[in-house]
C-alpha positions as CSV (number, residue, x, y, z in Angstrom):
1,M,19.1,35.0,3.4
2,R,21.6,32.6,3.7
3,V,20.7,29.5,1.6
4,A,22.4,26.1,1.6
5,L,22.9,24.6,-2.0
6,L,23.4,20.7,-2.1
7,L,24.2,19.3,-5.2
8,R,23.2,15.8,-6.1
9,G,25.4,12.9,-7.6
10,V,28.6,14.9,-7.7
11,N,31.8,13.7,-6.7
12,V,30.6,10.1,-6.1
13,G,31.2,8.4,-9.4
14,G,29.6,10.9,-11.3
15,V,31.0,14.2,-12.7
16,T,33.6,15.8,-10.6
17,V,33.0,19.2,-9.3
18,R,35.9,21.0,-7.4
19,S,35.0,23.2,-4.5
20,A,36.9,26.1,-6.2
21,D,35.4,25.5,-9.5
22,L,31.7,25.4,-7.8
23,R,32.5,28.8,-5.9
24,A,33.6,30.5,-9.2
25,L,30.8,29.3,-10.9
26,L,28.3,30.1,-8.5
27,T,29.9,33.6,-8.1
28,E,29.8,34.0,-11.8
29,A,26.1,32.9,-11.9
30,G,25.3,35.8,-9.6
31,L,24.9,34.3,-6.2
32,G,26.4,36.1,-3.4
33,D,28.8,35.5,-0.5
34,V,29.4,32.0,-2.0
35,V,31.2,29.7,0.6
36,T,31.8,25.9,-0.5
37,V,31.9,23.3,2.2
38,L,33.9,19.9,2.0
39,A,34.5,18.5,-1.5
40,S,31.1,16.8,-1.7
41,G,28.7,19.4,-3.7
42,N,27.8,21.6,-0.8
43,A,27.7,25.5,-1.0
44,V,26.1,28.4,1.0
45,V,25.0,31.3,-0.6
46,T,23.2,34.6,0.0
47,A,20.0,34.8,-2.1
48,A,16.2,36.0,-1.9
49,V,15.0,32.8,-2.6
50,A,16.2,29.3,-2.2
51,S,14.5,27.5,-4.8
52,E,15.5,30.4,-7.3
53,A,19.1,29.9,-6.1
54,A,18.9,26.4,-7.0
55,R,17.6,27.1,-10.2
56,V,20.4,29.6,-11.2
57,A,23.0,27.1,-9.9
58,E,21.4,24.3,-12.0
59,D,21.6,26.4,-15.1
60,A,25.3,27.4,-14.5
61,L,26.2,23.8,-13.8
62,A,24.2,22.5,-17.1
63,A,26.0,25.1,-19.1
64,R,29.5,24.2,-17.7
65,Y,29.3,20.3,-17.3
66,G,27.0,19.7,-20.2
67,R,24.4,17.6,-18.1
68,R,21.7,18.3,-15.6
69,I,22.9,18.5,-11.9
70,R,20.1,18.6,-9.7
71,V,20.4,21.1,-6.7
72,L,18.1,21.3,-3.4
73,G,17.9,25.2,-2.2
74,I,17.2,25.2,1.4
75,S,17.3,28.2,3.6
76,I,20.0,28.0,6.5
77,D,17.0,28.3,8.9
78,A,15.0,25.2,7.6
79,L,18.1,23.2,7.3
80,A,19.1,23.9,11.1
81,A,15.4,22.7,11.6
82,V,15.9,19.3,9.8
83,V,19.2,18.8,11.8
84,A,17.9,19.7,15.3
85,D,14.7,17.3,14.2
86,Y,17.0,14.2,13.8
87,P,15.3,11.7,16.0
88,H,17.6,8.7,16.0
89,A,20.6,8.2,18.8
90,E,23.9,8.8,17.3
91,D,26.7,6.4,18.2
92,D,30.0,4.9,16.9
93,D,28.0,1.9,15.3
94,H,25.5,3.9,13.2
95,T,25.7,6.3,10.6
96,P,23.1,9.4,10.6
97,Y,21.9,10.5,7.1
98,V,19.1,12.8,5.9
99,V,17.5,12.1,2.7
100,L,16.0,15.1,1.3
101,E,13.6,15.3,-1.3
102,L,14.1,16.9,-4.8
103,E,10.5,16.1,-5.9
104,P,7.5,16.4,-3.5
105,G,6.0,13.2,-2.0
106,V,9.2,11.1,-2.2
107,A,10.1,11.6,1.5
108,A,6.7,10.0,2.6
109,E,6.9,7.1,0.1
110,L,10.3,6.5,1.7
111,A,9.1,7.0,5.1
112,A,6.9,4.1,4.6
113,L,9.1,1.6,3.5
114,E,10.3,-1.0,6.0
115,P,13.7,-0.6,7.7
116,G,16.2,-3.6,7.5
117,E,18.2,-5.0,10.4
118,G,19.4,-2.3,12.6
119,E,18.3,0.6,10.6
120,A,15.9,3.3,11.6
121,I,13.9,5.7,9.5
122,A,11.5,8.3,10.2
123,L,9.6,11.3,8.1
124,G,10.8,14.6,9.3
125,A,9.0,17.5,10.5
126,G,7.4,19.1,7.5
127,G,7.2,15.8,5.4
128,A,10.3,16.7,2.9
129,V,13.1,14.8,4.7
130,V,13.6,11.2,6.1
131,H,16.0,10.9,9.0
132,W,18.0,7.5,8.3
133,S,20.2,5.5,10.8
134,N,22.1,2.8,9.6
135,P,24.9,0.2,10.8
136,K,28.3,1.4,9.9
137,G,29.5,-0.3,6.6
138,T,25.9,-0.9,5.2
139,T,25.3,2.5,3.4
140,L,25.1,1.0,0.1
141,S,23.9,-2.6,1.0
142,S,21.2,-2.1,3.7
143,A,17.5,-2.7,3.0
144,F,16.7,0.9,3.0
145,A,19.8,1.7,0.8
146,K,18.7,-0.6,-1.9
147,A,15.4,0.4,-1.7
148,L,16.2,4.2,-2.0
149,E,18.6,3.2,-4.9
150,R,15.6,1.5,-6.8
151,T,12.7,3.8,-6.2
152,A,14.1,7.3,-5.4
153,K,17.7,7.6,-6.9
154,D,17.5,10.8,-8.9
155,R,14.4,12.1,-6.8
156,V,16.5,12.9,-3.6
157,T,19.9,14.0,-2.4
158,T,21.4,12.1,0.8
159,R,23.7,13.8,3.3
160,N,25.6,12.6,6.4
161,L,24.3,14.4,9.6
162,R,27.6,15.5,10.3
163,T,28.1,17.1,7.1
164,L,25.1,19.3,7.3
165,R,26.5,20.4,10.6
166,K,29.6,21.5,8.7
167,V,27.3,23.1,6.0
168,L,25.5,25.0,8.7
169,A,28.7,26.0,10.8
170,A,29.7,27.6,7.3
171,A,26.8,29.7,6.8
């Protein structure tokens, strides 16, 4: 099956993982048909089990970079359902995000938070994601963004909805 691997905290002030290096690393680790998407820690691979593909990727990344880089493995079908489930309107004034939990229960905690002005949050179907819309330019400063940083920083990975659509297209 095709599996999306979403790396947390790379190429945004942490460790830099170039797409070509990621592709080679995942291939050397035994994952099949590796395609990288954008320069933001996204790959699509062929694997029997999404969580096992994520574990293999984490182990390979730790060996190469000397630190743990968390990886979410999600089947392409499940990711397509997450994207299709996005409940907020998409317009030029807001940025659409999906916050995916790396630890069970985090999404429910986040969905219970009060959104700031102009923001919208909703727990996604299945309870493992939060759909978030925020006014453009407030991705790091909005009320939800601050709460996300404070309460769940290392327990989630966040992607722009448009990025997830590109991951799906690459599958």
